[in-house]
C-alpha positions as CSV (number, residue, x, y, z in Angstrom):
1,X,-0.3,-26.9,6.4
2,X,-2.8,-24.8,4.6
3,X,-3.7,-21.6,6.3
4,X,-6.3,-19.5,4.5
5,X,-6.3,-15.8,4.6
6,X,-8.9,-13.9,6.6
7,X,-11.8,-13.2,4.3
8,X,-13.7,-9.9,5.1
9,X,-16.8,-9.2,3.0
10,X,-18.3,-5.8,3.2
11,X,-22.1,-6.1,3.5
12,X,-25.0,-4.4,5.1
13,X,-26.9,-1.1,4.9
14,X,-24.8,1.8,3.8
15,X,-21.8,-0.3,3.0
16,X,-21.5,1.2,-0.4
17,X,-21.5,5.0,0.2
18,X,-21.5,6.9,-3.1
19,X,-20.7,10.6,-3.1
20,X,-22.3,13.1,-5.4
21,X,-20.9,13.4,-9.0
22,X,-17.5,15.0,-8.9
23,X,-16.7,18.3,-10.5
24,X,-13.9,18.8,-13.0
25,X,-11.0,16.6,-11.9
26,X,-8.4,19.2,-13.0
27,X,-9.0,21.2,-9.8
28,X,-8.4,20.3,-6.1
29,X,-11.7,19.2,-4.7
30,X,-13.0,19.7,-1.2
31,X,-16.1,17.5,-1.5
32,X,-14.1,14.4,-0.6
33,X,-13.6,15.6,2.9
34,X,-17.4,15.7,3.5
35,X,-17.7,12.2,2.0
36,X,-14.9,10.8,4.2
37,X,-16.5,12.3,7.3
38,X,-19.9,10.8,6.4
39,X,-18.3,7.4,6.1
40,X,-17.6,7.5,9.8
41,X,-21.2,8.0,10.8
42,X,-23.4,5.4,12.4
43,X,-25.4,5.1,9.2
44,X,-22.6,2.8,7.8
45,X,-23.1,-0.8,8.8
46,X,-20.8,-3.7,7.9
47,X,-21.0,-7.5,8.4
48,X,-17.8,-9.5,8.2
49,X,-17.6,-13.1,7.1
50,X,-14.2,-14.5,8.4
51,X,-12.7,-17.3,6.4
52,X,-9.6,-18.1,8.6
53,X,-6.5,-16.2,9.4
54,X,-2.8,-15.9,8.6
55,X,-0.7,-14.4,11.3
56,X,-0.3,-14.9,15.1
57,X,-1.3,-18.2,16.7
58,X,0.1,-20.4,13.9
59,X,3.3,-22.4,14.0
60,X,6.5,-21.1,12.3
61,X,7.2,-20.6,9.5
62,X,3.7,-19.3,8.7
63,X,3.7,-16.9,11.7
64,X,3.5,-13.2,11.1
65,X,4.4,-10.6,13.8
66,X,4.5,-7.2,12.1
67,X,3.5,-7.4,8.5
68,X,4.8,-4.2,7.0
69,X,4.8,-4.7,3.2
70,X,2.5,-6.6,0.8
71,X,2.4,-7.6,-2.9
72,X,0.5,-10.0,-5.0
73,X,1.7,-11.5,-8.3
74,X,-0.3,-12.4,-11.4
75,X,-0.8,-16.0,-10.0
76,X,-2.2,-14.7,-6.7
77,X,0.9,-15.5,-4.6
78,X,1.2,-13.2,-1.6
79,X,4.5,-11.7,-0.6
80,X,4.7,-10.3,3.0
81,X,7.6,-8.4,4.5
82,X,7.7,-8.8,8.3
83,X,9.5,-6.0,10.0
84,X,9.7,-7.7,13.4
85,X,11.0,-11.0,12.0
86,X,13.2,-9.4,9.4
87,X,12.1,-11.6,6.6
88,X,10.0,-12.0,3.4
89,X,7.2,-14.6,3.6
90,X,5.5,-16.1,0.5
91,X,2.1,-17.7,0.5
92,X,0.0,-19.1,-2.4
93,X,-3.4,-17.7,-3.5
94,X,-5.2,-19.9,-0.9
95,X,-2.9,-18.8,2.0
96,X,-0.7,-21.8,2.2
97,X,2.9,-21.0,3.1
98,X,5.5,-21.5,0.4
99,X,8.8,-20.0,1.4
100,X,10.7,-17.6,3.6
101,X,13.7,-15.4,2.6
102,X,15.9,-13.3,4.8
103,X,17.2,-13.2,8.4
104,X,18.2,-10.3,10.6
105,X,21.4,-8.6,9.5
106,X,23.1,-6.4,6.9
107,X,25.0,-9.0,4.9
108,X,23.8,-10.0,1.4
109,X,20.5,-12.0,1.8
110,X,19.8,-10.4,5.2
111,X,17.2,-7.8,6.0
112,X,16.7,-5.2,8.8
113,X,13.1,-4.1,9.4
114,X,11.9,-4.6,5.8
115,X,9.0,-2.5,4.7
116,X,7.2,-2.0,1.4
117,X,7.0,-4.8,-1.2
118,X,6.2,-4.5,-4.9
119,X,6.2,-6.6,-8.0
120,X,8.8,-6.0,-10.6
121,X,7.2,-6.7,-13.9
122,X,6.1,-10.3,-14.2
123,X,9.0,-12.1,-12.8
124,X,10.4,-10.3,-9.7
125,X,9.7,-8.8,-6.3
126,X,11.4,-5.8,-4.7
127,X,11.6,-5.3,-0.9
128,X,12.5,-2.0,0.8
129,X,15.2,-3.0,3.3
130,X,14.7,0.1,5.3
131,X,17.4,0.1,8.0
132,X,20.0,-1.2,5.5
133,X,19.1,1.7,3.1
134,X,18.6,-0.5,0.1
135,X,16.1,-2.2,-2.2
136,X,16.5,-6.0,-2.5
137,X,15.2,-8.0,-5.4
138,X,13.9,-11.6,-5.5
139,X,12.4,-13.9,-8.0
140,X,8.9,-15.2,-7.5
141,X,10.2,-18.3,-5.6
142,X,11.8,-16.0,-3.0
143,X,15.4,-16.5,-4.3
144,X,17.4,-13.4,-3.9
145,X,18.5,-11.8,-7.1
146,X,20.6,-9.0,-5.6
147,X,20.6,-5.4,-4.4
148,X,18.6,-3.4,-6.9
149,X,19.2,0.0,-5.3
150,X,21.9,0.8,-2.7
151,X,21.1,4.1,-1.2
152,X,24.4,4.2,0.6
153,X,26.4,3.8,-2.6
154,X,28.7,6.9,-2.7
155,X,28.0,7.4,-6.4
156,X,24.3,7.6,-5.8
157,X,24.7,9.7,-2.7
158,X,26.6,12.2,-4.8
159,X,23.6,12.4,-7.1
160,X,20.7,12.5,-4.7
161,X,22.2,13.1,-1.2
162,X,20.9,11.5,2.0
163,X,17.7,9.5,1.6
164,X,15.2,8.4,4.3
165,X,13.2,5.7,2.4
166,X,9.6,5.2,3.6
167,X,7.9,3.2,0.9
168,X,8.2,2.2,-2.8
169,X,6.1,1.2,-5.8
170,X,6.8,0.0,-9.3
171,X,5.1,0.3,-12.7
172,X,4.5,-2.5,-15.2
173,X,7.8,-1.9,-16.9
174,X,9.7,-2.5,-13.6
175,X,10.6,1.2,-13.0
176,X,10.8,1.7,-9.2
177,X,9.4,4.8,-7.4
178,X,11.0,5.4,-3.9
179,X,9.5,7.8,-1.4
180,X,12.1,9.9,0.4
181,X,10.9,11.4,3.7
182,X,14.1,13.4,4.0
183,X,13.3,15.8,1.2
184,X,9.6,14.9,0.4
185,X,10.4,13.7,-3.1
186,X,10.0,10.5,-5.2
187,X,13.2,9.0,-6.6
188,X,12.7,7.1,-9.9
189,X,14.9,4.2,-10.9
190,X,14.7,2.0,-14.0
191,X,14.3,-1.8,-13.9
192,X,18.0,-2.3,-13.5
193,X,18.2,0.1,-10.5
194,X,19.8,3.0,-12.4
195,X,18.7,6.4,-11.0
196,X,16.6,8.4,-13.5
197,X,15.1,11.5,-11.8
198,X,13.4,13.0,-8.8
199,X,9.8,14.1,-8.6
200,X,8.2,16.5,-6.2
201,X,10.0,18.2,-3.3
202,X,8.9,19.9,-0.2
203,X,5.9,22.2,-0.6
204,X,2.1,22.6,-0.6
205,X,1.7,23.3,-4.4
206,X,0.4,20.5,-6.7
207,X,3.1,18.0,-7.5
208,X,5.1,18.6,-4.3
209,X,4.7,17.0,-0.9
210,X,4.7,17.7,2.9
211,X,5.0,14.5,4.9
212,X,5.0,12.0,2.0
213,X,3.6,8.7,3.3
214,X,2.4,6.3,0.5
215,X,2.7,5.6,-3.2
216,X,1.0,3.5,-5.8
217,X,1.2,3.3,-9.6
218,X,-1.7,2.9,-12.0
219,X,-1.7,0.6,-15.0
220,X,-1.4,3.8,-17.1
221,X,1.8,4.8,-15.3
222,X,0.3,7.5,-13.2
223,X,1.7,8.0,-9.7
224,X,-0.6,8.1,-6.7
225,X,0.9,9.8,-3.7
226,X,-0.5,10.5,-0.2
227,X,1.0,13.1,2.1
228,X,-0.1,14.3,5.5
229,X,0.5,18.1,6.1
230,X,-2.3,18.7,5.2
231,X,-3.5,15.2,4.3
232,X,-4.2,14.8,0.6
233,X,-4.1,12.3,-2.2
234,X,-2.6,13.3,-5.5
235,X,-2.6,11.7,-8.9
236,X,0.5,12.6,-10.9
237,X,1.3,12.1,-14.6
238,X,4.5,10.2,-15.3
239,X,6.3,13.5,-15.8
240,X,5.4,14.4,-12.2
241,X,2.8,17.0,-13.1
242,X,-0.2,16.9,-10.7
243,X,-3.4,15.9,-12.6
244,X,-5.7,16.1,-9.6
245,X,-5.6,16.2,-5.8
246,X,-8.2,15.3,-3.2
247,X,-8.0,16.6,0.4
248,X,-8.3,13.9,3.1
249,X,-9.7,14.1,6.6
250,X,-7.5,16.0,9.1
251,X,-5.4,14.0,11.4
252,X,-4.7,10.9,9.2
253,X,-1.3,9.8,8.1
254,X,0.7,10.6,11.3
255,X,1.6,6.9,11.9
256,X,1.5,6.0,8.2
257,X,-0.8,5.6,5.2
258,X,-1.1,2.8,2.6
259,X,-2.2,2.9,-1.0
260,X,-3.2,0.4,-3.7
261,X,-4.8,0.8,-7.1
262,X,-6.4,-1.9,-9.2
263,X,-6.6,-2.2,-13.0
264,X,-10.0,-0.3,-13.1
265,X,-8.5,2.7,-11.3
266,X,-10.2,2.0,-7.9
267,X,-8.0,3.3,-5.1
268,X,-7.7,1.8,-1.6
269,X,-6.4,4.1,1.1
270,X,-5.7,3.1,4.7
271,X,-4.7,5.1,7.8
272,X,-2.5,3.1,10.2
273,X,-3.2,5.0,13.4
274,X,-7.0,5.0,13.2
275,X,-7.3,1.6,11.6
276,X,-9.6,2.9,8.9
277,X,-9.8,1.9,5.2
278,X,-11.5,3.7,2.3
279,X,-12.2,2.8,-1.3
280,X,-12.4,5.5,-4.0
281,X,-13.2,5.3,-7.7
282,X,-10.8,6.8,-10.3
283,X,-12.5,10.2,-9.9
284,X,-12.0,10.3,-6.2
285,X,-15.6,9.5,-5.3
286,X,-15.9,7.6,-2.0
287,X,-17.3,4.0,-2.5
288,X,-17.0,2.4,0.9
289,X,-15.3,2.6,4.3
290,X,-14.2,0.2,6.9
291,X,-12.9,0.6,10.5
292,X,-11.5,-1.5,13.2
293,X,-8.4,-2.8,11.4
294,X,-5.2,-3.5,13.5
295,X,-2.8,-0.9,12.1
296,X,-3.2,-1.3,8.3
297,X,0.3,-0.6,7.0
298,X,0.2,-2.1,3.4
299,X,-2.4,-2.9,0.8
300,X,-2.5,-4.9,-2.4
301,X,-5.1,-6.0,-4.9
302,X,-5.2,-9.6,-5.9
303,X,-6.0,-10.8,-9.5
304,X,-9.5,-11.8,-8.4
305,X,-10.3,-8.2,-7.3
306,X,-10.1,-8.8,-3.6
307,X,-8.0,-6.5,-1.4
308,X,-5.4,-7.7,1.0
309,X,-4.5,-5.7,4.1
310,X,-1.3,-6.1,6.2
311,X,-2.4,-5.3,9.7
312,X,0.9,-4.6,11.5
313,X,-0.5,-4.3,15.1
314,X,-2.7,-7.4,14.7
315,X,0.1,-9.5,13.2
316,X,-2.0,-10.7,10.3
317,X,-3.0,-10.3,6.6
318,X,-6.7,-10.0,5.9
319,X,-8.6,-10.2,2.7
320,X,-12.0,-8.5,1.9
321,X,-14.3,-8.0,-1.0
322,X,-16.5,-5.0,-1.8
323,X,-20.1,-5.8,-2.5
324,X,-23.1,-3.6,-3.1
325,X,-25.0,-2.5,0.0
326,X,-28.1,-4.3,1.0
327,X,-30.5,-2.9,3.6
328,X,-31.5,-5.5,6.1
329,X,-35.1,-6.3,6.8
330,X,-36.6,-3.9,9.4
331,X,-33.9,-1.3,8.8
332,X,-31.8,-2.4,11.7
333,X,-28.0,-3.0,11.8
């Protein structure tokens, strides 16, 4: 049975809200806060064109209950981790179900409240098996390859101590970046799962974190990281040095944030508790905003440039496209 993804198209007056030209990106900027605040004003109007749904109300095995992780491969196949059903779901680019991997448990091949999902190079998928404190790897058909990182392994514990994994990301070479809420740091592993180094640490200075919530990696190997105390978005060089930071609106990130970046450097950022989504360009200028999502917990760009959103509270994955704003006739909404 083919079940298309929900298509959300951003249209209408004010849908593309451009901020003023940004100052030198080497400094922390405050202009983004005003831009984010303006995006919540009544002057923004959106019209949505639904194209179907993937989630609740469909028969197993297509059903989603709590989508918590999301990745899209080069062929447009969609990989969704469901925290409530303890499994990985795979759909094709049109939304048709392909395969399921995992059941509840801690044995090999089982998952316990899986979270973030990321592609590993061109041929693999990594899933954060949160309550089993490990990262599991799969091929693109959903067949388990093994445990990539075992955070309970005594040898690794000796190196890094206790870890509270909250999310992960990977670069194009397959290196894995794991966010550790226990010490507000990013642990870096190579494509084979070997521990390399730690980035960040608790603090408010550039390159450190307080309440680390979300990660993404650009095509250039830069790391994007969002933390919540106070809310900010940082772009770090591969060495961990902060290149730029943008403050975010107060109050976001308490339930969780999600990040994704496309090949052009556009950044999508979502706040799970408020159900809001923002799009920024590479320089941090606000492009568009969207509200009313059902707990956006994960984001992923597809090869066609559309953005997929895992809505954990709504039990669905939605897809939307950013289009230039068009003022409707008469100036009404």
